RODO-2510 file (C-alpha; in nm, 4 decimals, decimal comma):
residues 297
     n   res          X          Y          Z
     1     m    -5,6039    -8,4588    12,3935
     2     i    -5,5459    -8,4204    12,0189
     3     t    -5,6276    -8,7450    11,8410
     4     t    -5,5825    -8,6232    11,4852
     5     l    -5,2780    -8,4339    11,3661
     6     p    -5,2247    -8,2720    11,0264
     7     k    -4,9813    -8,4114    10,7773
     8     p    -4,7552    -8,1452    10,6255
     9     d    -4,9445    -8,1655    10,2980
    10     g    -5,2594    -8,3663    10,2445
    11     p    -5,5203    -8,5364    10,4617
    12     t    -5,5127    -8,5762    10,8384
    13     h    -5,3382    -8,8676    11,0034
    14     d    -5,5487    -9,0638    11,2543
    15     l    -5,3336    -9,1761    11,5474
    16     a    -5,5765    -9,4559    11,6250
    17     r    -5,4615    -9,6285    11,3067
    18     l    -5,0965    -9,6251    11,4048
    19     s    -4,9254    -9,8993    11,5981
    20     r    -4,8753    -9,8454    11,9710
    21     r    -4,5023    -9,7954    11,9150
    22     a    -4,5729    -9,5288    11,6551
    23     v    -4,7982    -9,3400    11,8980
    24     l    -4,5430    -9,3386    12,1818
    25     p    -4,3363    -9,0474    12,0482
    26     a    -4,6480    -8,8309    12,0199
    27     l    -4,7223    -8,8948    12,3863
    28     a    -4,3650    -8,8068    12,4934
    29     l    -4,3475    -8,4666    12,3278
    30     s    -4,4813    -8,2817    12,6330
    31     t    -4,2160    -8,4310    12,8632
    32     y    -3,8368    -8,4340    12,8798
    33     a    -3,6050    -8,7332    12,8948
    34     a    -3,6561    -8,8798    13,2398
    35     a    -3,2964    -9,0004    13,2798
    36     a    -3,1435    -8,6554    13,2228
    37     h    -3,4069    -8,3957    13,3113
    38     d    -3,2971    -8,1499    13,5810
    39     a    -3,5968    -8,0592    13,7958
    40     d    -3,4534    -7,7084    13,8454
    41     a    -3,4022    -7,6444    13,4736
    42     a    -3,6083    -7,3892    13,2835
    43     p    -3,6175    -7,5317    12,9300
    44     i    -3,6897    -7,3060    12,6360
    45     i    -4,0470    -7,3509    12,5167
    46     t    -4,1034    -7,2169    12,1673
    47     p    -4,4643    -7,1307    12,0837
    48     d    -4,6202    -7,2907    11,7785
    49     e    -4,8288    -6,9910    11,6722
    50     g    -4,7679    -6,9269    11,3052
    51     l    -4,6313    -7,2763    11,2576
    52     v    -4,7626    -7,6073    11,1333
    53     t    -4,6508    -7,8761    11,3777
    54     g    -4,7407    -8,2324    11,4727
    55     m    -4,6670    -8,5977    11,4205
    56     v    -4,6428    -8,7556    11,0780
    57     s    -4,5465    -9,1028    10,9629
    58     y    -4,4122    -9,2611    10,6460
    59     p    -4,2866    -9,6009    10,5320
    60     s    -3,9302    -9,7034    10,6051
    61     q    -3,7945   -10,0556    10,5681
    62     e    -4,1289   -10,2312    10,6202
    63     f    -4,2082   -10,0106    10,9208
    64     t    -4,4283    -9,7049    10,9680
    65     l    -4,1770    -9,4518    11,0969
    66     p    -4,3181    -9,1734    11,3173
    67     a    -4,1622    -8,8284    11,3131
    68     f    -4,2290    -8,4820    11,4468
    69     h    -4,2345    -8,1944    11,2006
    70     a    -4,2551    -7,8167    11,2228
    71     r    -4,2598    -7,5552    10,9484
    72     p    -4,3840    -7,2017    10,8934
    73     a    -4,7551    -7,1748    10,8210
    74     g    -4,8601    -7,0498    10,4825
    75     r    -4,7453    -7,1200    10,1335
    76     g    -4,3863    -7,1619    10,0344
    77     r    -4,1106    -7,4138     9,9784
    78     f    -3,8896    -7,4070    10,2829
    79     p    -3,5337    -7,5344    10,3231
    80     v    -3,5212    -7,8551    10,5232
    81     v    -3,3330    -7,9625    10,8359
    82     i    -3,3450    -8,3224    10,9563
    83     v    -3,3085    -8,3234    11,3359
    84     v    -3,1517    -8,6306    11,4983
    85     s    -3,2089    -8,6869    11,8682
    86     e    -2,9820    -8,7904    12,1512
    87     v    -3,0095    -9,1417    12,2950
    88     f    -3,3320    -9,0315    12,4642
    89     g    -3,5215    -9,0262    12,1361
    90     l    -3,8050    -8,8011    12,0348
    91     h    -3,9089    -8,5944    12,3386
    92     a    -3,9980    -8,2356    12,4283
    93     y    -3,6493    -8,0915    12,3749
    94     i    -3,6198    -8,2321    12,0213
    95     a    -3,9681    -8,1089    11,9342
    96     d    -3,8706    -7,7631    12,0551
    97     v    -3,5540    -7,7675    11,8436
    98     c    -3,7812    -7,8329    11,5452
    99     r    -4,0051    -7,5404    11,6378
   100     r    -3,7026    -7,3124    11,6790
   101     l    -3,5840    -7,4069    11,3307
   102     a    -3,9333    -7,3522    11,1897
   103     r    -3,9302    -7,0013    11,3346
   104     e    -3,6083    -6,9450    11,1390
   105     g    -3,7899    -7,0399    10,8186
   106     y    -3,7022    -7,4100    10,7993
   107     y    -3,9066    -7,7218    10,7511
   108     a    -3,7723    -7,9360    11,0379
   109     v    -3,8417    -8,3053    11,0772
   110     a    -3,7238    -8,5343    11,3574
   111     p    -3,7661    -8,9081    11,2914
   112     s    -3,8191    -9,1427    11,5857
   113     f    -3,5312    -9,3792    11,5130
   114     f    -3,5923    -9,5952    11,8217
   115     a    -3,9680    -9,6407    11,7752
   116     r    -3,9330   -10,0021    11,6615
   117     a    -3,7970   -10,0995    12,0033
   118     g    -3,9596    -9,8596    12,2465
   119     d    -3,9441    -9,5120    12,3991
   120     p    -3,6159    -9,4395    12,5809
   121     s    -3,7309    -9,0926    12,6867
   122     a    -3,9557    -9,2406    12,9568
   123     l    -3,6832    -9,4558    13,1152
   124     t    -3,4365    -9,3858    13,3958
   125     d    -3,2474    -9,7167    13,3817
   126     w    -2,9418    -9,6615    13,1607
   127     d    -2,9094   -10,0296    13,0760
   128     a    -3,2675   -10,0280    12,9480
   129     i    -3,2010    -9,7123    12,7481
   130     r    -2,8888    -9,8644    12,5912
   131     a    -3,0790   -10,1810    12,5049
   132     i    -3,3269    -9,9773    12,2997
   133     v    -3,0636    -9,7536    12,1415
   134     n    -2,8456   -10,0495    12,0416
   135     t    -3,1294   -10,1889    11,8292
   136     a    -3,0946    -9,8877    11,5968
   137     t    -2,8070   -10,0090    11,3814
   138     n    -2,6230    -9,7748    11,1480
   139     a    -2,7846    -9,9562    10,8542
   140     q    -3,1332    -9,9033    10,9975
   141     v    -3,0697    -9,5374    11,0755
   142     m    -2,9302    -9,4643    10,7295
   143     g    -3,2349    -9,6393    10,5827
   144     d    -3,4639    -9,4218    10,7938
   145     i    -3,2855    -9,1081    10,6752
   146     e    -3,3224    -9,2254    10,3164
   147     a    -3,6958    -9,2718    10,3805
   148     t    -3,7111    -8,9260    10,5386
   149     l    -3,5506    -8,7719    10,2301
   150     a    -3,8067    -8,9516    10,0134
   151     f    -4,0890    -8,8262    10,2367
   152     l    -3,9615    -8,4695    10,2119
   153     a    -3,9368    -8,4933     9,8345
   154     r    -4,3138    -8,5549     9,8302
   155     q    -4,4002    -8,2494    10,0398
   156     r    -4,5065    -7,9340     9,8561
   157     s    -4,3794    -7,7205    10,1440
   158     a    -4,0314    -7,8717    10,1516
   159     d    -3,7526    -7,7669     9,9159
   160     s    -3,5685    -8,0971     9,8828
   161     t    -3,2847    -7,9267     9,6954
   162     r    -3,1873    -7,7472    10,0190
   163     v    -3,1483    -8,0142    10,2879
   164     g    -2,9383    -7,9950    10,6012
   165     i    -2,9020    -8,2216    10,9020
   166     t    -2,8212    -8,1584    11,2666
   167     g    -2,8030    -8,3912    11,5636
   168     f    -2,7087    -8,4062    11,9292
   169     c    -2,4897    -8,6647    12,1065
   170     w    -2,5966    -8,9952    11,9423
   171     g    -2,7462    -8,7780    11,6705
   172     g    -2,4209    -8,5885    11,6277
   173     a    -2,2483    -8,9056    11,5127
   174     v    -2,5436    -8,9791    11,2842
   175     t    -2,5026    -8,6327    11,1315
   176     w    -2,1456    -8,7096    11,0217
   177     m    -2,2441    -9,0529    10,8881
   178     a    -2,5457    -8,9269    10,6918
   179     s    -2,3416    -8,6434    10,5426
   180     a    -2,0993    -8,9039    10,4074
   181     r    -2,3819    -9,1225    10,2768
   182     f    -2,6310    -8,8911    10,1053
   183     p    -2,5380    -8,6340     9,8378
   184     a    -2,8817    -8,4752     9,8876
   185     i    -2,7674    -8,3462    10,2273
   186     k    -2,5968    -8,0159    10,1505
   187     a    -2,4588    -7,9389    10,4980
   188     g    -2,4533    -8,0775    10,8499
   189     v    -2,3994    -7,9523    11,2043
   190     a    -2,2968    -8,2176    11,4566
   191     w    -2,3334    -8,1355    11,8252
   192     y    -2,0873    -8,3393    12,0365
   193     g    -2,1290    -8,6671    11,8484
   194     r    -1,8892    -8,9529    11,9104
   195     l    -1,6166    -8,9730    11,6468
   196     r    -1,4856    -9,3257    11,6917
   197     t    -1,5832    -9,6444    11,8697
   198     r    -1,4786    -9,6978    12,2300
   199     p    -1,2732   -10,0056    12,3211
   200     d    -1,5640   -10,1315    12,5329
   201     q    -1,8262   -10,0540    12,2687
   202     a    -2,0583   -10,3483    12,1988
   203     g    -2,2830   -10,3822    11,8994
   204     e    -2,2567   -10,4037    11,5248
   205     p    -1,9286   -10,3765    11,3354
   206     r    -1,9605   -10,0383    11,1679
   207     e    -1,7804    -9,7258    11,0541
   208     w    -1,7655    -9,4084    11,2613
   209     p    -1,7141    -9,0429    11,1639
   210     l    -1,3336    -9,0734    11,1687
   211     d    -1,3656    -9,3547    10,9125
   212     v    -1,5708    -9,1439    10,6705
   213     a    -1,4035    -8,8027    10,7032
   214     a    -1,2668    -8,8300    10,3505
   215     r    -1,6092    -8,9139    10,2052
   216     l    -1,8255    -8,6257    10,3236
   217     n    -2,0614    -8,5041    10,0517
   218     g    -2,1444    -8,1754    10,2183
   219     p    -1,9540    -7,9692    10,4732
   220     v    -2,0059    -8,0513    10,8407
   221     l    -1,9493    -7,8195    11,1337
   222     g    -1,8788    -7,9972    11,4607
   223     l    -1,9730    -7,8188    11,7855
   224     y    -1,7961    -7,9923    12,0734
   225     a    -1,7299    -7,9469    12,4460
   226     s    -1,3935    -7,8882    12,6086
   227     t    -1,4786    -8,1200    12,8993
   228     d    -1,6480    -8,4276    12,7569
   229     s    -1,5968    -8,7528    12,9424
   230     g    -1,7094    -8,9558    12,6420
   231     i    -1,5290    -8,7706    12,3622
   232     p    -1,1628    -8,7021    12,4429
   233     q    -0,9885    -8,4038    12,2878
   234     a    -0,7582    -8,6503    12,1131
   235     d    -1,0537    -8,7710    11,9066
   236     v    -1,1468    -8,4152    11,8133
   237     d    -0,7864    -8,3459    11,7140
   238     a    -0,7787    -8,6648    11,5061
   239     m    -1,0977    -8,5668    11,3232
   240     n    -0,9712    -8,2169    11,2494
   241     a    -0,6436    -8,3682    11,1272
   242     a    -0,8350    -8,5998    10,8932
   243     l    -1,0313    -8,3042    10,7565
   244     d    -0,7100    -8,1031    10,7148
   245     a    -0,5504    -8,3956    10,5284
   246     r    -0,8436    -8,4021    10,2901
   247     r    -0,7940    -8,0336    10,2132
   248     a    -0,4210    -8,0849    10,1721
   249     a    -0,5065    -8,3441     9,9059
   250     g    -0,7047    -8,0838     9,7113
   251     s    -1,0531    -8,0810     9,8637
   252     t    -1,2286    -7,7489     9,9151
   253     d    -1,4536    -7,8943    10,1871
   254     p    -1,4460    -7,6519    10,4854
   255     s    -1,5642    -7,9121    10,7399
   256     t    -1,4192    -7,8504    11,0840
   257     i    -1,4787    -7,8911    11,4564
   258     m    -1,4840    -7,6029    11,7006
   259     v    -1,4553    -7,6628    12,0745
   260     f    -1,6351    -7,4500    12,3329
   261     a    -1,4268    -7,3754    12,6414
   262     d    -1,5567    -7,4601    12,9872
   263     t    -1,8440    -7,6712    12,8582
   264     q    -1,9600    -8,0265    12,9087
   265     h    -2,1246    -8,2813    12,6815
   266     g    -2,4856    -8,1767    12,6283
   267     f    -2,4241    -7,8022    12,6603
   268     h    -2,7103    -7,7191    12,4231
   269     a    -2,9674    -7,9296    12,6128
   270     d    -3,1553    -7,6701    12,8180
   271     y    -3,3366    -7,9322    13,0265
   272     r    -3,0089    -8,0751    13,1670
   273     t    -2,7579    -7,9640    13,4290
   274     q    -2,4866    -7,9415    13,1597
   275     y    -2,6685    -7,6600    12,9786
   276     a    -2,4365    -7,3679    12,9031
   277     p    -2,6499    -7,0788    12,7708
   278     r    -2,3724    -6,8742    12,6080
   279     a    -2,2206    -7,1714    12,4279
   280     a    -2,5656    -7,2963    12,3278
   281     q    -2,6608    -6,9589    12,1821
   282     e    -2,3308    -6,9169    11,9997
   283     g    -2,3503    -7,2715    11,8656
   284     w    -2,7041    -7,2106    11,7415
   285     a    -2,5980    -6,8908    11,5630
   286     r    -2,3034    -7,0694    11,4052
   287     m    -2,5320    -7,3501    11,2916
   288     l    -2,7711    -7,1109    11,1184
   289     s    -2,4795    -6,9281    10,9559
   290     w    -2,3287    -7,2591    10,8408
   291     f    -2,6531    -7,3702    10,6814
   292     g    -2,6986    -7,0315    10,5169
   293     r    -2,3475    -7,0341    10,3688
   294     h    -2,3715    -7,3880    10,2378
   295     g    -2,6973    -7,4030    10,0474
   296     v    -2,9511    -7,4687    10,3241
   297     g    -3,1204    -7,1362    10,3704
***
């Protein structure tokens, strides 16, 4: 077992000095989210040859925030993509997304937003998963993204003038919110993230993507499913209408949502039954094109 992992730039980071909660994500990266993993799935496993990968940590709001990072080996200043997980947190699928982005020439970093409360990837009880996820308030998550941007600005291998963000499910909503919050984020790609609160939604009073559509700093591409039990088409239509209204008022922001036919929520997640290879591949290609066209490439 690896006990010491390289920081992106600088000395090694000894896991023995981290808190137990900070170490948990490192231990989960070889496994997939227990509550959603299909035993018959054949997840994509991207090799790390030619890459620098591993766990890092940095200060965020009086906490040592763990994160997984992957970038091309060798010298260079690489465009950055912040990767935001689903409700299952930092597990093997999210680490592989980072490696895939690194193979495309990006410096990818995935913060462990739930690390303060526990590791949802190991759980099968949905109530227990929700209890952990609900501790990550919008204020905390935005603070962690701010800390991640500061961390990246200190890395010689990261070009902090070319920053994008992408996220899945829970992370899709975070992608919209962060794009409205941080001018440093040049573009975002949100995979099936909730757009407004549900009537039965408990938790903090907060804004949702529909509330901030007029305040996006960088363009966001939404990649959504035609058959999503948690995100009705009416919400997608409302978000596209809000983005259209912004353009009608004079904005040149091209933000939009595209919907993939015959797909379910989670269609990019290759470890789940909902995985739809064609839609996942097309969505990935559109994401890379979006980043390339909007200053993150």
